[in-house]
DRENDO-1510 file (C-alpha; in Angstrom, 1 decimal, always signed):
<recs>
REC; n; res; u; v; w
REC; 1; GLN; -2.3; -15.8; +289.5 .
REC; 2; VAL; -6.0; -15.3; +290.0 .
REC; 3; GLN; -8.6; -16.4; +287.5 .
REC; 4; LEU; -12.2; -15.2; +287.6 .
REC; 5; VAL; -14.8; -17.2; +285.8 .
REC; 6; GLU; -18.2; -15.7; +285.3 .
REC; 7; SER; -21.5; -17.4; +284.5 .
REC; 8; GLY; -25.2; -16.5; +284.3 .
REC; 9; GLY; -25.5; -13.9; +281.6 .
REC; 10; GLY; -28.0; -14.1; +278.8 .
REC; 11; LEU; -31.2; -12.6; +277.5 .
REC; 12; ALA; -34.1; -11.3; +279.6 .
REC; 13; GLN; -37.2; -9.3; +279.0 .
REC; 14; ALA; -37.8; -6.0; +280.6 .
REC; 15; GLY; -39.0; -6.6; +284.2 .
REC; 16; GLY; -37.2; -10.0; +284.3 .
REC; 17; SER; -34.4; -11.3; +286.4 .
REC; 18; LEU; -30.9; -12.8; +285.9 .
REC; 19; ARG; -28.3; -13.9; +288.4 .
REC; 20; LEU; -24.6; -13.7; +287.7 .
REC; 21; SER; -21.9; -15.6; +289.5 .
REC; 22; CYS; -18.1; -15.2; +289.5 .
REC; 23; ALA; -15.7; -17.7; +291.1 .
REC; 24; ALA; -12.1; -16.8; +291.9 .
REC; 25; SER; -9.3; -19.4; +291.8 .
REC; 26; GLY; -5.6; -19.5; +291.6 .
REC; 27; ARG; -2.7; -18.7; +293.9 .
REC; 28; PHE; -3.5; -15.8; +296.2 .
REC; 29; VAL; -3.1; -14.9; +299.8 .
REC; 30; SER; -6.6; -13.4; +300.1 .
REC; 31; ILE; -9.5; -12.0; +298.2 .
REC; 32; ASN; -10.5; -8.6; +299.4 .
REC; 33; ALA; -13.2; -6.5; +297.7 .
REC; 34; MET; -15.2; -8.1; +294.9 .
REC; 35; GLY; -17.8; -6.7; +292.6 .
REC; 36; TRP; -19.2; -6.0; +289.1 .
REC; 37; TYR; -18.6; -3.5; +286.4 .
REC; 38; ARG; -20.5; -3.2; +283.1 .
REC; 39; GLN; -19.8; -1.7; +279.8 .
REC; 40; ALA; -22.4; -0.9; +277.2 .
REC; 41; PRO; -21.5; -0.1; +273.5 .
REC; 42; GLY; -20.1; +3.4; +273.2 .
REC; 43; HIS; -19.9; +3.9; +277.0 .
REC; 44; GLN; -17.1; +3.6; +279.5 .
REC; 45; ARG; -16.9; +0.8; +282.0 .
REC; 46; GLU; -18.9; +1.7; +285.1 .
REC; 47; LEU; -19.2; +0.3; +288.6 .
REC; 48; VAL; -22.4; -1.6; +289.2 .
REC; 49; ALA; -21.9; -3.0; +292.7 .
REC; 50; ALA; -19.1; -3.9; +295.1 .
REC; 51; ILE; -18.9; -5.8; +298.3 .
REC; 52; SER; -16.2; -6.0; +300.9 .
REC; 53; THR; -15.1; -9.2; +302.8 .
REC; 54; GLY; -17.2; -8.0; +305.7 .
REC; 55; GLY; -20.3; -7.6; +303.5 .
REC; 56; SER; -20.4; -3.9; +303.1 .
REC; 57; THR; -21.9; -3.0; +299.8 .
REC; 58; ASN; -21.9; -0.1; +297.3 .
REC; 59; TYR; -24.2; +0.3; +294.4 .
REC; 60; ALA; -24.5; +2.6; +291.4 .
REC; 61; ASP; -27.5; +4.8; +291.6 .
REC; 62; ALA; -29.0; +3.3; +288.5 .
REC; 63; VAL; -29.3; -0.1; +290.0 .
REC; 64; LYS; -30.1; +0.6; +293.7 .
REC; 65; GLY; -33.2; -1.2; +294.8 .
REC; 66; ARG; -33.1; -3.6; +291.8 .
REC; 67; PHE; -29.7; -5.3; +292.0 .
REC; 68; THR; -28.2; -7.2; +295.0 .
REC; 69; VAL; -24.5; -8.1; +295.3 .
REC; 70; SER; -23.5; -10.9; +297.7 .
REC; 71; ARG; -20.5; -13.2; +298.2 .
REC; 72; ASP; -19.6; -16.5; +299.7 .
REC; 73; ASN; -16.1; -16.1; +301.2 .
REC; 74; SER; -15.7; -19.9; +301.6 .
REC; 75; LYS; -16.1; -20.3; +297.9 .
REC; 76; ASN; -14.4; -17.0; +296.8 .
REC; 77; THR; -17.5; -16.3; +294.8 .
REC; 78; VAL; -19.5; -13.1; +294.2 .
REC; 79; TYR; -23.0; -13.0; +292.9 .
REC; 80; LEU; -25.2; -10.3; +291.3 .
REC; 81; GLU; -28.9; -10.8; +291.5 .
REC; 82; MET; -30.5; -8.5; +289.0 .
REC; 83; ASN; -34.3; -7.9; +289.2 .
REC; 84; ASN; -36.6; -5.6; +287.3 .
REC; 85; LEU; -34.1; -5.5; +284.4 .
REC; 86; GLN; -34.5; -2.7; +281.9 .
REC; 87; PRO; -33.1; -2.3; +278.4 .
REC; 88; GLU; -30.6; +0.2; +279.7 .
REC; 89; ASP; -29.0; -2.6; +281.7 .
REC; 90; THR; -27.9; -4.2; +278.5 .
REC; 91; ALA; -24.1; -4.4; +278.7 .
REC; 92; VAL; -21.1; -6.8; +279.1 .
REC; 93; TYR; -20.8; -7.4; +282.8 .
REC; 94; TYR; -17.3; -7.9; +284.3 .
REC; 95; CYS; -16.5; -9.4; +287.6 .
REC; 96; TYR; -13.5; -8.0; +289.5 .
REC; 97; ALA; -11.6; -8.9; +292.6 .
REC; 98; LYS; -8.9; -7.2; +294.6 .
REC; 99; ALA; -6.5; -10.0; +295.6 .
REC; 100; GLU; -3.3; -10.2; +297.5 .
REC; 101; VAL; -0.6; -12.2; +295.9 .
REC; 102; ARG; +3.0; -13.0; +296.9 .
REC; 103; ARG; +5.8; -11.6; +294.8 .
REC; 104; PRO; +7.4; -14.4; +292.8 .
REC; 105; LEU; +11.0; -13.9; +294.0 .
REC; 106; SER; +10.2; -12.3; +297.3 .
REC; 107; ALA; +7.4; -14.4; +298.8 .
REC; 108; TRP; +7.4; -12.5; +302.1 .
REC; 109; ILE; +6.1; -9.5; +300.3 .
REC; 110; VAL; +2.4; -9.4; +299.5 .
REC; 111; ASP; +0.9; -7.0; +296.9 .
REC; 112; GLU; -2.7; -6.2; +296.1 .
REC; 113; TYR; -3.8; -6.3; +292.4 .
REC; 114; ASP; -7.1; -6.0; +290.5 .
REC; 115; PHE; -8.2; -9.0; +288.5 .
REC; 116; TRP; -10.9; -9.2; +286.0 .
REC; 117; GLY; -13.2; -11.8; +284.5 .
REC; 118; GLN; -13.7; -12.3; +280.8 .
REC; 119; GLY; -17.1; -10.6; +280.8 .
REC; 120; THR; -20.6; -12.0; +280.3 .
REC; 121; GLN; -23.2; -10.4; +278.0 .
REC; 122; VAL; -26.6; -9.3; +279.5 .
REC; 123; THR; -29.2; -8.3; +277.0 .
REC; 124; VAL; -32.6; -7.0; +278.0 .
REC; 125; SER; -35.3; -6.6; +275.5 .
REC; 126; ALA; -38.2; -4.1; +275.8 .
</recs>
């Protein structure tokens, strides 16, 4: 129903920058909150940043002041600008979106679900 395609991961040196993008497509009524999670080896997936349709943002303490989340509602796309990257930022980054979709046999009913991208690797070398 909703596909999220990420791009922009890769390798950076400590102190460097990367920009992630994630575009939503498919059949949905609306895209609500969007954002990014990450998962490092041996760790649980954790929230990095989130943004509402109105632009309100929320960040993990570890990335405040270094990462910026933004979105283009006309393109159903969310971005993550990552500056002053550190080795501990190394992880697979996953885009997510809360989207409202119509039930297949009851189209007048709309439900909200979480959808996830396939993940993009970010590796930061010291």
